[in-house]
C-alpha positions, 0 to 999 in steps of 0.5 A: 128775132128782133125782141132777142136782139133788143134784149141783148142790147139791154143786157149789154147796157145794163152790164155797163151801168152796173160796171160804173156803179161798181167804180162808184162803190170802189172810190176811196182816198186813192182817188183824192190822192190821184187828184192831188198828184194831177193838180200838183203836176208841173209838166204834162199828163202822159196817158198810156195803155195797150189795146182797148185800154190804149183807145180809152187812154187817148180819149182821157188824154183828150178830155184832160187837154180840153179842160186845161190840163196838158196831156198826151197819149204815149203808145207803149210799143213806140215808147220802146223805140224812142218815144219815152223821151217825151216823158220828162221831169215834172210829168205824171204818168197814168197807166191803164191796164185792166189786168195790171200785168200788160208786159208792154207797160212794164218798161214805162213803169221801170222808166218812171221809177228810175226817173222818179216820175209819179205814176197812177195806175188804173186797173181791175186788180189792186194786187197786180204788178202795175198796181203794187208799183204805182204811186196810186192805184185806182180800182175799176174791177167789174163783175163781168164783161158785157160781151156774151163770150166774156172776152171782149173788153166792154164793161171794163173799158166803159168803167175806165172811161167813166173814171177818167171823165171823173178825174178830169171833171174833178181836176177842172173844178179843183183848178177853178177852170171857167167857161171863158177858159173852156171857150178859149180852148174851143174857139171853133164851132158853136161852142166857141161862138156861144162862149166868146162872142159879145154883143158888140161883135155882131151888132149893127151901128151907125147908119144901120140903126133904125131910129126915128124922132118921137115926132116923126110921121108914121109914113117915115117910120114905116120907111125906116122899118123896111129899109134898115138892115134890122127890119120890122122895128125901130127905136124912138129917140127924144131931142137928147137922142135918148131911147124913149120907146120902140115901134114894132110891126105888132105895135102898128097893127094894134094901133090901127085896129083901134084907130084906123086914122093914118093922118097926123100920126107920129112915132110917139103915138104908136111906140111902146115905152121902156124898150128892152136894151142890152149893154155892148159888153154883154155876151151874145148868148145873154141877148139870145136868152132875153129875146127868147124869154121876152119873145122879141126879135131885136134889142137895142144896144147901149154903152150902159144898159142900166140907165133908165133912158140910155143912148142907143149905139147899136141894134141886134136882131135874132137873125144876127145871133143865128148867123153868128151860130149863137143859136 
C-alpha cells in the first residue's frame, strides 16, 4: 500500500513538472507584451479569478505587491455588487480562467472594455472568449491534470501560479528593484533584519568597549575581558588611541603554553596584530559573513574600516547578531 501511495505522489509531482515545462514551451512575444503593460501601468494591478483560479490570483497579487507592484485581488462575485468601483483609469486587470469561459469574469471583461482598461488573460484556451477579447493572452495549456479523475485543477493551477511568479520576477528585474527596496516592504522578521540592520544599530559603544593600552598588565587585561558586555576578547590601543591589536582567550592560552611566566606580561606581549575591523555603516549581514569566514566571535567597529590602524568606536559580537536575528 505504501509503495502505491508514493507512486501516486510521484505521478502527481511529475504531472505538475510537465505542466510547467509546457508553459515554458508556450512562452512567446505575448509574455513580453504583458510585461510592457505591467511596467507601464500607472495605477494598480487587479487580479481576478473564480474557484481555484481565484486562489491562485490572490497569491500572484500578493507576490506582485511584495515586489514593488501595487496589486489586489477582486472577487468576481463581489465585483457584481459594487466592488468594480475599485477598478479605475490607469489600472491593469489580469483575469485567470483555465477554460477562458468563466461566466463570472465576463462582467469584468465588459467593464474593462467599456472603460478602456487593458486586460491580460491567463487561460488554457487561446480561442476562448476571455482570450480573444483581452489585450494579451498568456497560454497555460497543459496535457492533463494530476488528479486521477482528471477533474480537480492541479497541474493547471500549479502552471498558472508558476507563470504568475515569472511575471512578477521579470517585472521586478525590469523595474530595477533592489534588496533594499524589498527589505522596506518586509520590515518584520528575519528578512527585514538581515536587509535593514546596520552594524551601528547593534554595536556596543562607550564604556562597553573592551579596550586596553598596549602596556596594560595581563591581570588587568583578563579583568577587562571578563567584565565587559562582549566577553572573551579585548582590543589593544596605542597612545594615540588607534587599534593596534586584539587579545582573545585563544591568544592567552597559546602564549602561556609556550611561556608559563605570568609576571611582567603586558598586552603588547600577547596581542595578535592587524585585528579585523568593520565600518559602522556596513550592513550587519556583512559582519556575520566576515565572522563566519574568518572564524572569529567579534569585530571592532570603526568610522572608516579602510584605515590601516583605525580608532575603534564600537564592538560587535556574534551574540549581538543572533539577538538581532541576523543569523
